[in-house]
C-alpha positions in Angstrom: 129.4 58.5 77.3 125.7 59.3 77.3 123.6 58.3 80.3 119.9 58.1 80.4 117.9 59.2 83.5 116.0 56.0 83.6 119.2 54.0 83.8 120.4 56.0 86.8 116.9 55.7 88.4 117.0 51.9 88.0 120.6 51.8 89.5 119.5 53.9 92.5 116.4 51.8 93.1 118.4 48.6 93.1 121.0 50.0 95.5 118.3 51.3 97.8 116.1 48.2 97.8 118.7 45.5 97.4 117.2 43.6 94.5 115.7 43.7 91.0 112.2 42.7 92.3 111.9 45.4 94.9 113.4 48.0 92.5 110.8 47.0 89.8 108.0 47.5 92.3 109.3 50.9 93.4 109.6 52.0 89.7 106.3 50.4 88.7 107.9 48.4 85.9 108.7 44.8 85.2 111.7 43.0 86.5 113.1 42.4 83.0 112.8 46.1 82.4 115.0 46.9 85.4 117.5 44.2 84.5 117.8 45.6 81.0 118.3 49.1 82.3 121.1 47.9 84.6 122.7 45.9 81.8 122.6 48.9 79.5 124.1 51.1 82.2 127.0 48.6 82.7 127.7 48.6 79.0 127.7 52.4 78.9 130.0 52.6 82.0 132.2 49.8 80.8 132.4 48.2 84.3 130.3 45.8 86.3 127.9 47.2 88.9 126.7 44.1 90.6 127.8 40.6 91.4 124.9 38.3 90.8 124.7 35.6 93.6 121.5 33.7 92.9 118.6 36.0 93.4 120.7 38.5 95.2 122.7 41.4 93.8 125.9 42.6 95.6 127.2 46.0 94.5 130.8 46.1 93.3 133.2 48.7 94.8 132.7 50.7 91.6 128.9 50.7 92.1 129.4 52.0 95.7 131.5 54.9 94.5 129.0 55.6 91.7 126.1 55.5 94.2 127.7 58.3 96.2 127.7 60.6 93.2 124.1 59.6 92.3 122.9 60.4 95.8 124.6 63.9 95.5 122.6 64.4 92.3 119.3 63.4 93.8 120.0 65.4 97.0 120.5 68.4 94.7 117.2 67.6 92.9 115.4 67.3 96.2 116.8 70.7 97.2 115.6 72.2 93.9 112.2 70.6 94.4 112.0 72.0 98.0 113.0 75.4 96.7 110.3 75.3 94.1 107.7 74.3 96.8 108.9 77.2 99.0 108.7 79.6 96.1 105.2 78.4 95.3 104.1 78.7 99.0 106.3 81.7 99.6 108.1 80.0 102.4 111.4 81.4 103.7 111.3 84.1 101.0 111.5 87.6 102.4 108.4 89.7 101.7 109.2 93.4 101.5 106.5 95.9 102.2 106.5 99.7 102.1 103.7 101.7 103.7 102.8 105.2 104.6 102.5 106.0 108.3 98.7 106.2 108.5 98.2 102.6 107.4 100.7 100.8 109.6 98.6 100.7 112.8 96.2 99.2 113.2 95.4 98.4 109.6 98.5 96.7 108.2 99.5 95.3 111.6 96.1 93.5 111.8 96.2 92.3 108.2 99.6 90.8 108.7 98.7 89.2 112.0 95.6 87.6 110.5 97.2 86.5 107.2 100.8 85.6 108.2 100.6 85.4 112.0 100.4 81.6 112.4 103.2 81.1 109.8 106.7 81.3 111.1 108.3 80.5 107.7 107.5 84.0 106.1 110.2 86.6 106.8 109.0 90.2 106.6 110.6 93.6 106.0 108.2 96.5 106.7 109.4 100.0 106.0 107.4 103.1 106.9 108.1 105.8 104.3 106.5 108.6 102.3 104.6 107.8 99.2 107.2 109.2 96.8 109.9 106.9 98.2 107.6 103.9 98.2 106.7 104.5 94.6 110.4 104.6 93.6 111.2 101.4 95.6 108.2 99.5 94.0 109.2 100.7 90.5 112.7 99.2 91.1 111.2 96.0 92.5 112.7 96.8 95.9 109.3 96.3 97.6 106.9 93.5 96.8 104.0 95.7 97.6 103.6 99.3 98.6 100.7 101.0 100.4 100.6 104.6 99.3 98.4 107.7 98.7 96.9 108.2 95.2 99.0 110.1 92.8 97.9 111.8 89.5 98.5 108.8 87.3 97.6 105.3 88.4 97.8 102.1 86.3 96.6 98.5 86.4 99.2 97.6 89.0 97.4 99.7 91.6 94.5 98.4 93.7 92.3 101.0 95.4 92.0 100.4 99.1 89.8 103.3 100.1 88.7 106.6 98.4 87.5 109.5 100.5 87.9 113.3 100.9 90.0 115.3 103.4 88.5 116.5 106.7 89.4 118.9 109.4 90.0 117.1 112.7 89.7 118.8 116.1 88.9 118.2 119.7 85.2 118.1 120.6 85.4 121.4 122.4 87.0 123.3 119.5 84.8 126.0 117.9 85.3 124.4 114.5 83.7 121.2 115.7 80.3 122.9 115.5 80.6 124.0 111.9 79.0 122.0 109.1 82.1 122.4 106.9 85.6 123.8 107.1 86.8 126.2 104.5 90.2 127.9 104.1 88.7 131.0 105.6 87.7 129.2 108.7 91.4 128.5 109.3 92.4 132.2 109.5 94.1 132.9 112.8 94.5 129.2 113.6 97.5 126.9 113.7 97.0 124.2 111.1 98.6 120.7 111.0 99.1 119.6 107.4 100.8 116.8 105.5 104.4 117.3 104.4 105.4 118.4 100.9 106.1 114.8 99.9 102.4 113.9 100.3 100.3 114.0 97.1 97.5 115.5 99.2 99.7 118.6 99.9 99.5 120.0 96.4 95.7 120.1 96.4 95.7 121.5 99.9 98.1 124.3 99.0 95.9 125.2 96.1 92.8 125.3 98.4 94.5 127.4 101.0 95.6 129.9 98.4 92.0 130.9 98.0 91.6 132.1 101.6 91.4 135.9 102.2 94.2 135.5 104.8 96.7 132.8 105.6 96.5 130.6 108.8 98.4 131.9 111.8 101.1 129.1 111.6 101.7 125.7 110.0 103.0 122.4 111.3 104.1 119.9 108.6 104.2 116.2 109.4 102.4 113.0 108.5 98.6 113.0 108.6 98.7 110.5 111.5 100.9 112.9 113.5 98.7 115.7 112.5 95.9 113.9 114.3 97.9 113.2 117.4 99.0 116.9 117.6 95.4 118.0 117.2 94.4 115.7 120.1 97.0 117.6 122.2 95.3 120.9 121.3 98.1 122.0 119.0 95.8 123.1 116.2 93.5 121.9 113.4 94.5 118.8 111.5 93.8 118.5 107.8 93.8 114.8 107.3 91.5 111.9 106.3 89.1 109.5 108.1 91.6 106.6 107.9 94.3 108.6 109.7 91.7 109.9 112.3 90.6 106.3 113.0 94.2 105.2 113.2 95.1 107.9 115.7 92.1 106.9 117.9 92.2 110.1 119.8 88.5 111.0 120.0 88.7 113.8 117.4 85.7 115.3 115.7 85.9 115.5 111.9 84.4 118.2 109.7 84.2 118.0 105.9 86.8 120.2 104.2 85.8 122.3 101.2 86.9 122.6 98.5 86.9 118.8 98.4 90.4 117.2 98.3 90.6 113.5 97.2 92.5 111.3 99.7 92.8 107.8 98.4 95.0 104.8 99.4 96.3 102.2 97.0 98.3 99.0 97.0 100.9 99.0 94.2 103.0 96.2 92.8 106.3 96.2 90.8 106.2 96.1 87.0 105.7 92.5 85.8 105.3 91.2 89.3 103.8 87.7 89.6 100.9 87.3 91.9 101.8 86.1 95.4 98.9 84.6 97.3 100.0 85.9 100.7 100.2 89.5 99.4 96.9 89.1 97.6 95.4 88.1 101.0 97.0 91.1 102.8 95.7 93.5 100.2 92.2 92.1 100.4 92.2 92.3 104.1 93.5 95.9 104.0 90.5 96.8 101.7 88.1 95.4 104.2 89.8 97.0 107.2 89.8 100.4 105.5 86.2 100.2 104.5 84.0 103.0 106.2 81.8 100.4 108.0 84.8 98.3 109.2 85.0 97.5 112.9 88.7 97.1 113.8 89.3 94.3 116.3 
């Protein structure tokens, strides 16, 4: 038995509208075309679907049973169509984001609030991790987007959000605040607050510190954002970046650090990932929020 979709469509229309004329109007075809489709379907089924009583068609018990199955089919198709629409608009599909600490507040929070805030049909998972972990998760498609520090090799899946150089951040009354630049020798006898060993910035910083005549007095390793918070408490000199200093919002003074250390933030996507409009909008907003002249609201 081989059924044609058009036959089933005609049968469903007649059952829903109650007659050939109304079914023909709903299908945008002629009445003879609908009658022929019903007749062909009855021949294929080898049982009668309707009792013809003048201009009226009364469904047979067999037609009623068949209609139940047809409605299940169309309900499934409707669900598939709705699923396709949800996928297209990214409704009810979890978006997974990984970010380094410095970018979560206020930057990512504001970007998400502005892009997704009014929509209650977009579930989110936001993890705050180090760059190395985020890279691994993105490579394995466990995150839809990751916000990370630059690493040595970047590819076409990475979008630069902000490129800058490291700075020393201190309280306004710290002696270092009056210097034009901060060099490794200026850190001798000081406690320095530096990013942990999982940070790509750390390798360049270690190389720079190795050129000093003497080592700093002591070291605290933590995220660059925490470095800034500790510096604001008078705990030492933070080696961080302007984005982290802005995020900390502690009134710190920044001094350029030499030799120059590149600190860049990127948005990265999984291999072969399709573009998602919501994520594109978040990434674009992150770029504007991280721009040097940006005024965070």
